[in-house]
Residue, then its C-alpha position, 0 to 999 in steps of 0.5 A: m698756293t700761299e702757306i701762311k705759318g707763324d703767330i696765327s691761327k688758321r681759323s682766324r679772321l686774320y688768316k682769311f684776310l692774308k689769303d685775299r688776292e686784294v692783299w697780295k696786289a696791294t703788297g706786292i706779293s705773289s699767289h705762291s708766297e710764304i708768309y710768316v707771321t710775327r706778333l709785335g704788340g702795340s696798343h692793338e694787335v700789331y704783325l710783321v708779315y714776311d714773304g719768304r719768297s719775294h723777301k718782302k715785308f710789311i706791318l698789319k695791324s689788327f682793329l678788331d675789338d669788342d667795340h668794332e665801330k670804335a676800332s673802325m673808327y680808330m683804323e680809318k683815322e690812322y689810315e687818313r692821317l698817314k696819308q695826309a703826312d704822306r703828302l706833307i712830308n714825303h717829298h723831302c730826302w731826309v725824312h719819311v713817313a711810313r705809307p699806308i698800303y691797305k685797308s680791309r673793307d670790314g674796318g678790322f685790318f690795316v696794312e703799312q710800309y715796314v721801315h726798319g732802323i735804330v729807334l731813338g730811344h737807343y740813342m737816348k739811352e746811350a747818351m744817358s747811360r754812357g755819355r754819348c751825347e752828340t749822336l743824340y744831339d743830331k737825332l734830335t735835330m732831325l726829329a725837330g725838323f720833321l715836327a716842323l714840317l709837319h706842324k707849319a704844313s698842316r697849320r689852322q686857324r682854329m685856336v687850341d682846345i684847352s678843355s681837351v688838354e685838361d681832359e687828357m692830363v686828368r685822365h693819365a692822372e687817374e690812370a697813373s693813379r690806379e698803377g700806384a703813383m699817387t694816393p688818391g690825396e695826391l690825385s685830388t691835389m694833381k687834379r687842382l693843379v691841372e685845372r689851375a694850369c689850364s686856366y692861366g691863359f698862357f695859350g693865348d691865341e695859339k692855333r692848332s697844327l696836325v701833330h704826331g700825337d704819340v712822340n714815343p722814342s720807339n716811333f722814331l727810326y734812323n737809317s742811312g742819315r735818314l729819319y723814318v716816323i711810324d705810328m701816327e694813330r693819335a695825330a690829331y689837330k692840337d697845339p704843336a707844343y704837345d709833340l715838343g713837350t711829350m718828347a721833353g718828358e721822355l727825355f727827362h724819364y731816359a735820364m732819370y731812369y738811366s743816370g739818377d739825375p733828370y736834370s741832365a735832360d735839360p740840354f737835350i730839351g733845350h737843343l730840341y725846342w731851340t733847333y725847332a724854333g729854328n725853322f721859324r721866321d722869329q726863332l727866339g719869339t717861337f722858342i720863348r712861346l713854346t717853352k712856356r707851354n713846355p711844363l704843361y705837355m712835360a706833366n702830361s707825359l710824365l703822367r703817361i710814362a707813370r701809367q705803365p705797370y712795368f715800372s716800380q711803385p717808387y719810380k712811378r711815384r717820382l714820375a708823378f712828383h716831377a709832374k706836379e713840380c711842373l704844374k707848380s711852376l706854371k704858376r708864374f704865368k697866372r694873369 
């Protein structure tokens, strides 16, 4: 008989889900397992599930929500995107995307392969605070390689939807303002800058690809010379520069937070873009086209970070200021 302990109530739907024989079969645990459940957090309820007898682990996400239909849609989307990334990426020996294992029929739970390693954020912090740069360059090279593989293998002929870019940035700006990053007047200015930047026409005829969608340093782990990728819930068909610009914003933020000098991130951002572009036939041309759009997506990334409640208000205001400067720099592309 399966024993279940940890951060879980015996009256919960999660408990009943873990009692399901279909889950045991999918995950390879026995009917006489000793299950330990630890809540990890995340945009949804995320749990690490460990079987004390087989020593197997897996990640379980709960999509139970007041809006059950919407939550089920998110679950289905992540499941399908992980399967797609698995097909596109996992034949390469140096990178691995966490595989989907099982999803509940009612749309409430989703089981994903457990992977472990040191998160990219650790190497970013070490580089920015202690000057340990070479290791970060190596990790960013692997990340750039993964993104290039993903984007090239999934490229479509549909053009980038500029309106969706604008809508997302405005939403992030409004959320950051509610967290004290901007005054109402500064928010109005930010919205005008976003509108103008999205009208400058530097997208050209750029095509969409499947992007990771949440290039957060915690979603990339390294172990034994291999890159492990997790959490593709926000994966969608967008401008490939979206992923690169998001990471550029994260590098800028880490540099500002841990060294006090945000511009010390510039060599790492340049390395990320140049290495990524090296996966295409015209490296220089690809680099130029991508870096033109970098300030837009980097501003979006900084505004997204500025929404977080655990940063001080002065720091969030600095993030918003630099987001504004990024948008102002795009004026040179105005036609």
